[in-house]
N, C-alpha and C positions, 0 to 999 in steps of 0.2 A: 634441434632447435633447443634454447638454453633453458634449464628449469628453472621457474619462476620462484619467489619467496614462498610464496603460499603453497607450491607444491614441495617447497625443503620442509613445510611447516607439516604438511601431511605426512612426509616420511617419517616426522619424528613422531609424530602421534601414534606410529604403529611403534615406537621404541617404547615409547613412555606409556602404553596402556589405554592411550584413549581411544574410544570407538572410530575405524576406520573408513565405517558408513557414512558419518555425518559429517558434510562437508562444511569448511570454517569460514563460507561465502555463501550467497544466493543462488541458487541453481535453477536452473532452465531446460526443458528437455531439447531445445532449438538452441541451444548454445553452441557456438563454433570449435568450443573447447572439449577437447577430451574429457574433462571433468567436471563438465557443465556448468562452469563459471558462468553467471548471469552478468553480461557486460552491459547489454542495455538497462537492466533495473540498475544497475550502480550508476550509469550515467545520469539516469534519472535523481536518484537518490541524492547522488553529489554534487549536483548541476552548480548549484551556488559555490562551491571549490574549484569547479571545471573554468567558470566564468569571471572568476575573482582574479585580480591583477596582483595581486601581492597574496599568496596562499599564507594561511596561519597555523606553522607548523605543530603549534599547541594543541589545534581542532582535533578534538578526541578520534574524528574521523578519516586522519593524518594517514595511517594506516593502510586502511581500505583504499584511500586516495593514490597512492602511493602504487598499490595494487594494482588499479585501474591502467594507471597509465604504462606498468610495465604489459599489462594485456594488451591493450592498445598498440605496442609497438610490437607485442609479438604476434599479435592479427597482421600488421602492415606487414611483418617481414614474411609471414608465410605464404600472403597474398601478392606479393610484389612480383610481378611478370606473369602473373597464372591467369591464364585463357580458359574464359567458361566456355564451354560446350554443351548444346543441348542434350540432353540424356534421353534418349528414348525410351517409352512406357515397356515395360515388361510383358512379354507374350505368355498367357497361362491358358494350358493346354485344359480341353473341356475335360479329360479325364483325373486333371488334379486340380479341379476348381472345387471340390468338395474340400481340400486338405485349407489348413490356413495359410492364408498367403501374406509376405509383408509387405504392408502398404505406408508410404507417407504421413507425415502429419497432416490432419486437416487443416486449413490455411485458410483465411479470408479471401472468397474470388476475388473481392473489391475491396477498396480501402473504406474503412469505416469513418464518417466523418460528423462533426456537429455544428451548425449551423448559429450564431449568437447575434443579436441584434441590439443589445446594449453593452455600454462600456462597463458599466457595472459587473454584468454577468461575465465578459471578456477579462477584466483584470479579477474578478474572482476564478477565474478557472487560471490564469497563468500565474498570478500571486506577483510579488514586486522582490526584485535582486535588492542585496546590499550596497549601499555607495559609501566606500572607504573617505571620498573626498568629504561628504556632507553628513558623515557617521549615523546615517538612514540604515534602521536596522530592515533585514529581511521579513516579508511577511509571505508565509507560506500560502500556496494556492491550491486548488483544486488538484491540479497534476503532482505536484508534490506529494500531497496527501495519497493518490493514487499509487505513486510510487514505494513510498513506507509500506503500505497497506501488503503491497505487492511482494515487498522484500519479508514481511511477518507472515505473509500468506506461505510464503515457502519456507521458513522457518517453522511453520505447524507442520512439516513434513517429519520433524524430529521428535515428536511427541510433546512436544513443548506447552505446557498447559495456559502460560502466560500469554504466547503467542495467540489461543484460543480465544483466550479471555479479551485480551484487545480490538480481534476479529469481532467479537459478539458484541461489544460495547460500542464502537464506529459503524457496524451496519448499523443497530440500533438507532444511534443519533444521526444517521443520515435518513432512516426511516420517519424518525421525530420531525424531521425538517421538510421532508417531502410531503408528510401529512398537513402540517400546517400551509406548507405554501398552497396544497391543493383544496385546504377548506376555505382558504382566502380568496382564493380565484374563482374556486365554484358560487360563493355567495356575492363577488363581483358580477360574477358571468349572468346571473338570476337576476342583479340589479339592471343590466344592461337589458337583461332580454324583457323585464317588465316595461323598462322605456319606451321598448320598440314595439310593444303591444299597443302601449298610448299613440303612436306615431312617430317619435322620435328613434331615429336609427342610428347608432354609434358603432364606429369598427375600432378594434384595439391596433393599433398604431405598432408598425415596423418601418425598421432602418430601409432608406434606400440602398444602401452596401451596405448590407450584413456581412459577415467574417465568418468563414468554412473554415473548419480545422479540422485535421486528419487524427484520428484517435490512436490509434496502434495502442490499444492497451493489452496488457498479455495477463492480465489477470481480472476475474470476474468484481473486484472490488472497482477498477478501472471505472466500468460501464458502469455503476451502479452509484457512482460519482458522478457520471457524465450526466446523469437522466437528473440528478438534483441541479446541476449548474443550468440545463435546459429549463426544467421546472422554475427556476429564480430567475432567468433572463424573460420568460414569460411573464411572469409575476410582477418584473420590474416595467415592462410593458405595457402590464396591466394598469400600475400604480400612475403611470407616467400619461397613461389614456385619461384616467379620470382626472387628473390635478388642470390637463388641456381643456376639457370638455367641464370644467368646474362641478366634478362630482366630488372632489376633494381640494383643499386648501394646500399651498405649497407646503407648511411646517408638515401637515398630516403625511403626507405624502414622502419627505425625507425622513419623517420619524419613522414609517411602513420599511422604509427600504434597509433602513440605518440598523433598525432592530435587528431584520433578520440575518445579515453581513455581519454582523458583530457575532451572531450562533452560530453560522457558518465557518467564520476567521477560528473562534474558538475551538470547533471541532477539528478542523484542520491541522491545528496545531496541539493538540492532543497527543496524536501518536510517535512524535518525533522524537519526543523524549524515552519511550519505551524502545522505539527499533535502534538510538543511539546503545542503550543500554543491553540490549539485549543481543544484539549482532556483534559485541563487544568479541574479541576471541575467549575469552576467560568463558563467557554464560554462553555462547551458541551449543555449548553442549549440553544444556539443561535440560531435562525430562523429566518425566513424572517420575520415572526409575529413580533418580536423585532424592525424592521424599522416603523411600522406603528405609526400613532397618539396615538393609544389608550394601545400604549405599556407602562408598568411604569418603573420607574427609574433605576431597577435592568436591565431590559432588555437595556435599553438607554446605559447603561454603558458598556453592552456587545459589545452593535456595537461602541462606543466611541475607545473601546479598539480594537477590528476587524481594523477597519479602520486605526488606530494609524499604530498597524501592518503590515496590508498587502494591505492598500489602498483600494478605493473604487471598489468596485465590479461591474464588469462591466452591464448595464442594461438587455442587452438581455439574460444576465445567471441569474440574480436578477428575472425575469419575468417569467423565465424557456421557452422563445425562442429559446435558446443555451440548451442545455443539454449535459452531459455527455454519450459518448457509453456507460456506464455502472452506473447505478445509483441505490442505494435503495431508492429514493423518491418514495412515490406513494402518491402523491395529485391531486385530479381532481378539480382546479380551477372554479369556478362560474363566469359569467362575470362580477358581481360586485365586486368580490374578484381580478381581473384581473385587473380591471380598478384600485384599492387599489395599487396594486403593481407597476404598472406604475407610477403612481402619487407620490409613497413614496421618501423621500429623502433620497439619499443612502451616501450624507455627514454627518460626526457626527458634532455636535456643536464644535465651537471651546473650546479647554481646556488647561490649562499651558501642558508644554511639560513634559514628564514623562518617567521614564526608565521602560522597559516590564514590568518590577516585580510589577511594582506601578499602571499600567492600571487600575488594577479591586481593 
């Protein structure tokens, strides 16, 4: 099989001294490629480029898009004419049962699904694609948001403090929205229960033909996002029920839905810029060791770029005192290493102001 451009870059990394154990792309344990290339995650993250009729080669993700196309061709060639046969389950003798047995990875027995009743929630989930003819810009939805967080979640395995930081911020943002929706829904349900005690029974409306979608998320953050979408769907159903049954005015209902919708879209938009920069080839190697005094000039350059783009990472996150709810970081620090992180400077040296594209 022909060597891909990514594989060539990996070979070059061995020659120029960059860490060979840090992949220049998102990786997944269930990848069909030997180097772990996560093709499903990249398809999600680059969905707008994949479906566009005229791809923009000036897009900063263009190299990733080309790599995706190469990988897809590679996968088609490797599977062409291949016949899959059922593999019998391995037989384990009783006398060896106490030894470690190599088992396959856990997988969902049945597809995970989400059922939505409102167009508002469905559009919030799918987002909107760009339209070149009408020059309508894309609107990222929950699906794109989950794909971005998955890429950053994989990046956290590189001991990247900025990956940890954005994961913490985005999960907190989801929790805030979910808590707000829950409070409003609870208050409205109590009002409906009060009417029921008085003799007027009202039910929350549902769609005659709800839409059920398969989730297939491969990171915990996808499911956290789906929970917010389901909560928003029920919230919209509740608001529209109250309008229909004269518990709210039309304008009050529209404002209630619009305000929450704006908060969610703002949250979905925020991590895209982080992903775009953190997954650039020059920045993928960023790790906590880059901030230490022994770091080389290339590492210091990455630190300067990160601080200029995103600001100074909080010390608690940098030392690991505060961690994301879900992270792929697997680092056990000695007391000496922890002291180095506590003493490391998190502020980049003063450099002239430069555009984002010229920071590296």
